C-alpha positions in Angstrom: 10.3 -7.6 -2.1 8.6 -7.3 -5.4 8.0 -3.9 -6.7 4.5 -2.2 -7.1 3.4 0.8 -8.5 -0.2 1.1 -7.3 -1.6 0.2 -3.8 -5.4 0.1 -2.8 -6.5 1.5 0.7 -9.9 0.6 2.0 -11.1 3.4 4.6 -10.0 6.9 4.7 -10.1 7.1 8.7 -7.1 7.9 10.7 -5.2 4.8 9.8 -6.2 4.8 6.0 -5.4 8.4 5.3 -2.1 7.9 7.2 -1.1 5.1 4.8 -2.3 6.8 2.0 -0.4 9.8 2.9 2.8 7.8 3.3 2.5 6.1 0.2 1.7 9.0 -2.2 4.6 10.9 -0.7 6.9 8.0 -1.5 5.8 8.0 -5.4 3.3 5.3 -5.2 -0.1 5.7 -6.5 -2.9 5.1 -4.1 -6.5 4.2 -4.6 -8.3 5.4 -1.6 -11.7 4.2 -1.1 -14.4 4.8 1.2 -18.3 3.4 1.6 -19.3 7.2 1.6 -18.3 10.4 -0.3 -18.3 12.5 3.0 -15.9 10.0 4.5 -13.6 10.3 1.8 -13.9 13.7 1.8 -12.9 13.9 5.3 -9.9 11.8 4.7 -8.6 13.8 1.8 -8.7 17.0 3.7 -6.8 15.4 6.7 -4.2 14.3 4.2 -4.1 17.8 2.6 -3.7 19.6 6.2 -0.9 17.1 7.3 1.0 17.8 3.9 0.3 21.7 4.2 1.9 21.3 8.0 4.9 19.6 6.3 5.2 22.3 3.6 5.0 25.1 6.5 7.9 23.1 8.2 10.1 23.0 5.0 9.9 19.0 5.3 8.2 19.2 1.9 7.9 21.5 -1.1 4.4 22.8 -2.6 5.2 20.9 -5.8 6.1 17.8 -4.1 2.7 18.1 -2.0 0.9 18.7 -5.2 2.4 15.8 -6.8 1.6 13.5 -3.8 -2.1 14.5 -4.0 -2.3 14.1 -7.5 -1.1 10.5 -6.9 -4.2 9.9 -4.7 -7.2 8.3 -6.9 -10.4 9.3 -5.0 -12.9 6.5 -4.5 -13.5 3.3 -6.2 -16.4 0.8 -6.4 -17.9 0.6 -3.3 -19.9 -2.0 -1.1 -21.4 -2.1 2.1 -18.9 -2.9 4.9 -20.6 -6.0 5.7 -20.2 -7.5 2.3 -17.0 -6.1 2.0 -16.0 -8.2 5.0 -17.4 -11.2 4.0 -15.7 -10.8 0.7 -12.4 -10.1 2.1 -12.2 -12.5 5.1 -10.9 -15.4 3.2 -7.7 -13.2 1.9 -7.8 -11.8 5.5 -7.1 -15.2 7.0 -4.1 -15.7 4.7 -0.6 -14.8 6.0 0.4 -11.1 5.1 2.1 -11.2 1.5 -0.2 -13.8 0.1 -2.0 -13.7 -3.3 -5.5 -12.8 -2.9 -8.7 -12.7 -5.5 -7.9 -10.4 -8.3 -4.1 -11.1 -8.1 -3.3 -8.6 -5.5 -1.4 -9.3 -2.2 -2.8 -9.4 1.1 -1.2 -6.7 3.5 -2.0 -5.8 7.3 -4.8 -3.9 8.8 -5.2 -3.1 12.2 -9.0 -2.4 12.4 -11.2 -5.7 12.0 
C-alpha cells in the first residue's frame, strides 16, 4: 500500500465527516469539500462535537483534538453535484486503487 499525506473528501455529511474525522485523527491532512458553506459548517460542527466527546471520555487530549482539527482544510473549488458526478463517473467506474484524472487514486464511497 502506498503512503499518502493528504486525502480529499467530497461531502461533509454523516459519512464524509466521519471519514475526515478518522483520517485527521490519524495524522493525515484532509481537504473536506462541500457544495455549500452551510453543509461544510454543519459537517465541521459534527466533527468538533464528536472529538469533544472523545476528549471528555479521555480517549483524546485537547491538544490532539486541536491538531486533528487543524489538519482538516475547509473547502475547495466546488461545482454543482450534477457536473461533479458527470466528471467523476469515469473514475468511479474504475476499480478501487486505480489512478484517476489529476493523478489521484480512487477510493470507495457509499453514496451514489
